[in-house]
KOLKE-798652 format. One record per atom (N, C-alpha, C): x, z, y; atom name; chain. Coordinates in nm, 4 decimals, decimal comma, padded with zeros to 6 digits, always signed. Each point is the difference from the previous one (the first is absolute). Layout:
<rs>
X  Z  Y  CA  A
...
</rs>
This chain:
<rs>
+00,9946  -01,3418  -01,1726  N  A
-00,1274  +00,0660  +00,0091  CA  A
-00,0108  +00,0617  +00,1386  C  A
-00,1172  -00,0090  +00,0618  N  A
-00,0164  +00,0581  +00,1329  CA  A
-00,1349  +00,0677  +00,0100  C  A
-00,0087  +00,0957  +00,0877  N  A
-00,1222  +00,0740  +00,0239  CA  A
-00,0460  -00,0339  +00,1405  C  A
-00,1182  -00,0587  +00,0124  N  A
-00,0483  -00,0454  +00,1301  CA  A
-00,0813  +00,1100  +00,0654  C  A
+00,0344  +00,0371  +00,1210  N  A
-00,0740  +00,0973  +00,0788  CA  A
-00,0243  -00,0616  +00,1364  C  A
-00,0995  -00,0825  +00,0087  N  A
-00,0350  -00,0754  +00,1204  CA  A
+00,1188  -00,0829  +00,0475  C  A
+00,0637  +00,0377  +00,1105  N  A
+00,1085  -00,0808  +00,0539  CA  A
+00,1361  +00,0388  -00,0568  C  A
+00,0030  +00,0966  -00,0886  N  A
+00,1250  +00,0457  -00,0600  CA  A
+00,0084  -00,0505  -00,1429  C  A
+00,1178  -00,0365  -00,0420  N  A
+00,0239  -00,0238  -00,1414  CA  A
+00,1279  +00,0743  -00,0347  C  A
-00,0122  +00,0919  -00,0943  N  A
+00,1155  +00,0744  -00,0468  CA  A
+00,0479  -00,0679  -00,1271  C  A
+00,1143  -00,0650  +00,0064  N  A
+00,0534  -00,0651  -00,1178  CA  A
+00,0744  +00,1046  -00,0815  C  A
-00,0413  +00,0164  -00,1247  N  A
+00,0510  +00,1124  -00,0772  CA  A
+00,1078  -00,0360  -00,1009  C  A
-00,0006  -00,1201  -00,0540  N  A
+00,1040  -00,0356  -00,0977  CA  A
+00,0441  -00,1439  +00,0200  C  A
+00,1236  -00,0264  -00,0408  N  A
+00,0509  -00,1360  -00,0087  CA  A
+00,0131  -00,0324  -00,1481  C  A
-00,0455  -00,1125  -00,0385  N  A
+00,0100  -00,0370  -00,1409  CA  A
+00,1373  -00,0600  -00,0276  C  A
+00,0662  +00,0543  -00,0980  N  A
+00,1300  -00,0516  -00,0431  CA  A
-00,0192  -00,0972  -00,1145  C  A
+00,1107  -00,0384  -00,0648  N  A
-00,0084  -00,0958  -00,1101  CA  A
-00,0799  +00,0524  -00,1195  C  A
+00,0000  +00,1312  -00,0208  N  A
-00,0794  +00,0566  -00,1093  CA  A
-00,0669  +00,1270  +00,0496  C  A
-00,0872  +00,0529  -00,0808  N  A
-00,0728  +00,1201  +00,0404  CA  A
+00,0935  +00,1187  +00,0215  C  A
+00,1170  -00,0001  -00,0638  N  A
+00,0933  +00,1105  +00,0123  CA  A
+00,0848  -00,0083  +00,1270  C  A
-00,0058  -00,1140  +00,0698  N  A
+00,0789  -00,0180  +00,1207  CA  A
-00,0818  +00,0185  +00,1277  C  A
-00,1069  +00,0756  -00,0093  N  A
-00,0831  +00,0235  +00,1183  CA  A
+00,0694  +00,1011  +00,0898  C  A
+00,0090  -00,0321  +00,1272  N  A
+00,0578  +00,0917  +00,0970  CA  A
-00,0980  +00,0156  +00,1158  C  A
+00,0001  +00,1141  +00,0654  N  A
-00,0957  +00,0225  +00,1078  CA  A
+00,0242  -00,0922  +00,1190  C  A
-00,1063  -00,0301  +00,0695  N  A
+00,0069  -00,0813  +00,1205  CA  A
-00,0646  +00,0811  +00,1118  C  A
+00,0781  +00,0428  +00,0944  N  A
-00,0480  +00,0847  +00,1080  CA  A
-00,0202  -00,0832  +00,1258  C  A
-00,1094  -00,0736  +00,0036  N  A
-00,0344  -00,0825  +00,1157  CA  A
-00,1425  +00,0285  +00,0418  C  A
-00,0235  +00,0001  +00,1281  N  A
-00,1347  +00,0078  +00,0554  CA  A
-00,0219  -00,1282  +00,0782  C  A
-00,1018  -00,0744  -00,0389  N  A
-00,0321  -00,1262  +00,0652  CA  A
-00,1226  +00,0227  +00,0878  C  A
+00,0104  -00,0379  +00,1263  N  A
-00,1084  +00,0178  +00,0962  CA  A
-00,0622  -00,1358  +00,0312  C  A
-00,1305  -00,0087  -00,0195  N  A
-00,0712  -00,1250  +00,0243  CA  A
-00,0786  +00,0081  +00,1292  C  A
-00,0100  -00,1125  +00,0687  N  A
-00,0726  -00,0088  +00,1265  CA  A
-00,1484  -00,0131  -00,0218  C  A
-00,0661  -00,0509  +00,1020  N  A
-00,1454  -00,0135  -00,0033  CA  A
-00,0437  -00,0829  -00,1190  C  A
-00,1077  +00,0448  -00,0605  N  A
-00,0616  -00,0649  -00,1159  CA  A
+00,0943  -00,0080  -00,1196  C  A
+00,1051  +00,0799  +00,0001  N  A
+00,0938  +00,0097  -00,1135  CA  A
+00,0557  -00,1355  -00,0439  C  A
+00,0221  -00,0897  +00,0953  N  A
+00,0465  -00,1341  -00,0353  CA  A
+00,1491  -00,0196  +00,0233  C  A
+00,0559  +00,0617  +00,1031  N  A
+00,1407  -00,0237  +00,0303  CA  A
+00,0779  +00,1309  -00,0004  C  A
+00,1217  -00,0058  -00,0478  N  A
+00,0881  +00,1164  +00,0000  CA  A
+00,0527  +00,0184  +00,1420  C  A
-00,0204  +00,1204  +00,0567  N  A
+00,0509  +00,0267  +00,1347  CA  A
+00,1248  +00,0873  -00,0029  C  A
+00,0261  +00,0624  -00,1139  N  A
+00,1196  +00,0826  -00,0096  CA  A
+00,0255  +00,0465  -00,1417  C  A
+00,1259  +00,0270  -00,0279  N  A
+00,0405  +00,0513  -00,1307  CA  A
+00,1014  +00,1107  +00,0224  C  A
-00,0286  +00,1178  -00,0537  N  A
+00,0961  +00,1103  -00,0026  CA  A
+00,0624  +00,0003  -00,1388  C  A
+00,1298  -00,0139  -00,0065  N  A
+00,0692  -00,0091  -00,1279  CA  A
+00,0958  +00,1178  -00,0145  C  A
-00,0247  +00,0843  -00,1005  N  A
+00,0824  +00,1182  -00,0267  CA  A
+00,0907  -00,0216  -00,1210  C  A
+00,0146  -00,1229  -00,0461  N  A
+00,0754  -00,0280  -00,1226  CA  A
+00,1512  +00,0078  +00,0175  C  A
+00,0500  -00,0192  +00,1183  N  A
+00,1437  +00,0026  +00,0248  CA  A
+00,0431  +00,1402  +00,0450  C  A
+00,1249  +00,0140  +00,0373  N  A
+00,0506  +00,1283  +00,0483  CA  A
-00,0650  +00,0410  +00,1317  C  A
-00,0406  -00,0988  +00,0796  N  A
-00,0615  +00,0261  +00,1296  CA  A
-00,1380  -00,0627  +00,0042  C  A
-00,0882  +00,0623  +00,0752  N  A
-00,1329  -00,0558  +00,0219  CA  A
+00,0125  -00,1314  +00,0751  C  A
-00,0735  -00,1003  -00,0453  N  A
+00,0026  -00,1295  +00,0667  CA  A
-00,1433  -00,0372  +00,0368  C  A
-00,0190  -00,0445  +00,1237  N  A
-00,1307  -00,0460  +00,0461  CA  A
+00,0107  -00,1442  +00,0435  C  A
-00,0954  -00,0805  -00,0421  N  A
-00,0108  -00,1379  +00,0453  CA  A
-00,1427  -00,0235  +00,0439  C  A
-00,0171  -00,0622  +00,1161  N  A
-00,1335  -00,0336  +00,0445  CA  A
-00,0237  +00,0361  +00,1448  C  A
-00,1264  -00,0023  +00,0382  N  A
-00,0440  +00,0312  +00,1356  CA  A
-00,0195  +00,1511  +00,0108  C  A
+00,0880  +00,0663  +00,0727  N  A
-00,0034  +00,1464  +00,0084  CA  A
-00,1297  +00,0501  +00,0619  C  A
-00,0464  -00,0617  +00,1075  N  A
-00,1212  +00,0467  +00,0682  CA  A
-00,1221  -00,0135  -00,0906  C  A
-00,0183  -00,1181  -00,0586  N  A
-00,1176  -00,0217  -00,0842  CA  A
+00,0070  +00,0846  -00,1273  C  A
+00,1198  +00,0159  -00,0566  N  A
+00,0172  +00,0842  -00,1184  CA  A
-00,0336  +00,1454  +00,0314  C  A
+00,0453  +00,0463  +00,1163  N  A
-00,0314  +00,1372  +00,0414  CA  A
-00,1501  +00,0178  +00,0156  C  A
-00,0680  -00,1004  +00,0556  N  A
-00,1451  +00,0075  +00,0174  CA  A
-00,0713  +00,0061  -00,1351  C  A
+00,0451  -00,0806  -00,0956  N  A
-00,0579  +00,0015  -00,1350  CA  A
+00,0208  +00,1374  -00,0634  C  A
+00,1202  +00,0538  +00,0143  N  A
+00,0316  +00,1311  -00,0581  CA  A
-00,0858  +00,1094  +00,0623  C  A
-00,0091  +00,0034  +00,1322  N  A
-00,0790  +00,1026  +00,0688  CA  A
-00,1481  -00,0135  -00,0348  C  A
-00,0505  -00,1226  -00,0055  N  A
-00,1403  -00,0216  -00,0385  CA  A
-00,0265  +00,0522  -00,1403  C  A
+00,0949  -00,0242  -00,0904  N  A
-00,0139  +00,0482  -00,1379  CA  A
-00,0023  +00,1530  -00,0038  C  A
+00,0946  +00,0629  +00,0669  N  A
+00,0064  +00,1465  +00,0024  CA  A
-00,1262  +00,0577  +00,0640  C  A
-00,0454  -00,0585  +00,1102  N  A
-00,1204  +00,0470  +00,0674  CA  A
-00,1226  -00,0127  -00,0906  C  A
-00,0108  -00,1115  -00,0705  N  A
-00,1127  -00,0201  -00,0923  CA  A
+00,0030  +00,1049  -00,1113  C  A
+00,1177  +00,0259  -00,0570  N  A
+00,0121  +00,1011  -00,1057  CA  A
-00,0328  +00,1396  +00,0544  C  A
+00,0469  +00,0295  +00,1204  N  A
-00,0264  +00,1294  +00,0634  CA  A
-00,1501  +00,0176  +00,0223  C  A
-00,0659  -00,1023  +00,0542  N  A
-00,1440  +00,0083  +00,0259  CA  A
-00,0797  +00,0154  -00,1283  C  A
+00,0417  -00,0681  -00,1074  N  A
-00,0677  +00,0162  -00,1282  CA  A
+00,0130  +00,1431  -00,0505  C  A
+00,1188  +00,0580  +00,0161  N  A
+00,0208  +00,1379  -00,0447  CA  A
-00,0827  +00,0968  +00,0843  C  A
-00,0057  -00,0216  +00,1312  N  A
-00,0820  +00,0850  +00,0870  CA  A
-00,1466  -00,0088  -00,0405  C  A
-00,0495  -00,1214  -00,0267  N  A
-00,1388  -00,0170  -00,0435  CA  A
-00,0256  +00,0725  -00,1317  C  A
+00,0960  -00,0081  -00,0915  N  A
-00,0138  +00,0696  -00,1283  CA  A
-00,0069  +00,1511  +00,0214  C  A
+00,0865  +00,0530  +00,0854  N  A
+00,0003  +00,1442  +00,0282  CA  A
-00,1318  +00,0417  +00,0643  C  A
-00,0491  -00,0809  +00,0953  N  A
-00,1287  +00,0304  +00,0653  CA  A
-00,1138  -00,0003  -00,1018  C  A
-00,0018  -00,0997  -00,0890  N  A
-00,1050  -00,0082  -00,1014  CA  A
+00,0032  +00,1215  -00,0922  C  A
+00,1209  +00,0383  -00,0432  N  A
+00,0135  +00,1167  -00,0870  CA  A
-00,0444  +00,1271  +00,0716  C  A
+00,0370  +00,0134  +00,1280  N  A
-00,0391  +00,1174  +00,0778  CA  A
-00,1511  +00,0035  +00,0219  C  A
-00,0582  -00,1160  +00,0278  N  A
-00,1451  -00,0061  +00,0204  CA  A
-00,0732  +00,0357  -00,1283  C  A
+00,0476  -00,0517  -00,1127  N  A
-00,0630  +00,0316  -00,1282  CA  A
+00,0127  +00,1485  -00,0300  C  A
+00,1167  +00,0562  +00,0243  N  A
+00,0205  +00,1432  -00,0237  CA  A
-00,0882  +00,0827  +00,0929  C  A
-00,0075  -00,0413  +00,1262  N  A
-00,0871  +00,0697  +00,0957  CA  A
-00,1452  -00,0111  -00,0391  C  A
-00,0402  -00,1161  -00,0501  N  A
-00,1373  -00,0213  -00,0452  CA  A
-00,0309  +00,0934  -00,1155  C  A
+00,0933  +00,0057  -00,0964  N  A
-00,0191  +00,0892  -00,1148  CA  A
-00,0068  +00,1449  +00,0458  C  A
+00,0932  +00,0388  +00,0890  N  A
+00,0012  +00,1375  +00,0493  CA  A
-00,1256  +00,0296  +00,0822  C  A
-00,0449  -00,0984  +00,0762  N  A
-00,1220  +00,0174  +00,0784  CA  A
-00,1199  +00,0266  -00,0886  C  A
-00,0123  -00,0759  -00,1100  N  A
-00,1096  +00,0230  -00,0929  CA  A
+00,0142  +00,1347  -00,0683  C  A
+00,1235  +00,0360  -00,0342  N  A
+00,0243  +00,1291  -00,0644  CA  A
-00,0430  +00,1130  +00,0919  C  A
+00,0395  -00,0107  +00,1276  N  A
-00,0394  +00,1032  +00,0972  CA  A
-00,1506  +00,0033  +00,0191  C  A
-00,0643  -00,1155  +00,0051  N  A
-00,1456  -00,0053  +00,0174  CA  A
-00,0710  +00,0619  -00,1197  C  A
+00,0484  -00,0285  -00,1201  N  A
-00,0611  +00,0573  -00,1210  CA  A
+00,0182  +00,1506  -00,0018  C  A
+00,1200  +00,0469  +00,0353  N  A
+00,0239  +00,1441  +00,0039  CA  A
-00,0901  +00,0673  +00,1035  C  A
-00,0135  -00,0626  +00,1161  N  A
-00,0852  +00,0562  +00,1055  CA  A
-00,1457  +00,0022  -00,0450  C  A
-00,0449  -00,1066  -00,0626  N  A
-00,1367  -00,0080  -00,0507  CA  A
-00,0215  +00,1061  -00,1073  C  A
+00,0980  +00,0166  -00,0883  N  A
-00,0116  +00,0973  -00,1073  CA  A
-00,0083  +00,1414  +00,0545  C  A
+00,0749  +00,0277  +00,1041  N  A
-00,0044  +00,1333  +00,0611  CA  A
-00,1366  +00,0270  +00,0649  C  A
-00,0600  -00,1014  +00,0600  N  A
-00,1289  +00,0163  +00,0679  CA  A
-00,1132  +00,0182  -00,1000  C  A
+00,0075  -00,0658  -00,1127  N  A
-00,1117  -00,0002  -00,0945  CA  A
+00,0422  +00,0506  -00,1372  C  A
+00,0775  +00,1049  -00,0010  N  A
+00,0474  +00,0550  -00,1272  CA  A
-00,1153  +00,0753  -00,0670  C  A
-00,0458  -00,0483  -00,1150  N  A
-00,1135  +00,0655  -00,0659  CA  A
+00,0331  +00,1402  -00,0510  C  A
+00,1248  +00,0332  -00,0101  N  A
+00,0386  +00,1329  -00,0515  CA  A
-00,0257  +00,1085  +00,1027  C  A
-00,0202  -00,0378  +00,1260  N  A
-00,0205  +00,1000  +00,1048  CA  A
-00,1414  +00,0576  -00,0020  C  A
-00,0935  -00,0646  -00,0681  N  A
-00,1394  +00,0488  -00,0029  CA  A
-00,0184  +00,1143  -00,0926  C  A
</rs>
């Protein structure tokens, strides 16, 4: 079973002979342009980390992925801040309007 995140595939399990023989698979597969060819594999299944593939292209895929995730999070934070500011702006405007035209002052 794998979870696809654009150019990344996180392989989560290896299927054994039966459902009770499932063991974790700690591999990150990096795909190149158009997700057609594997450019690198990080394998954490052994005692030592093992990398196979094109280091430069794999690094570019990894950095692009991190940058895309970072930009999405920044956009989300900006949207939340803008919405909160919009709500607060309306709240302040209503309070200011209420103070100017408070019928109880007459």
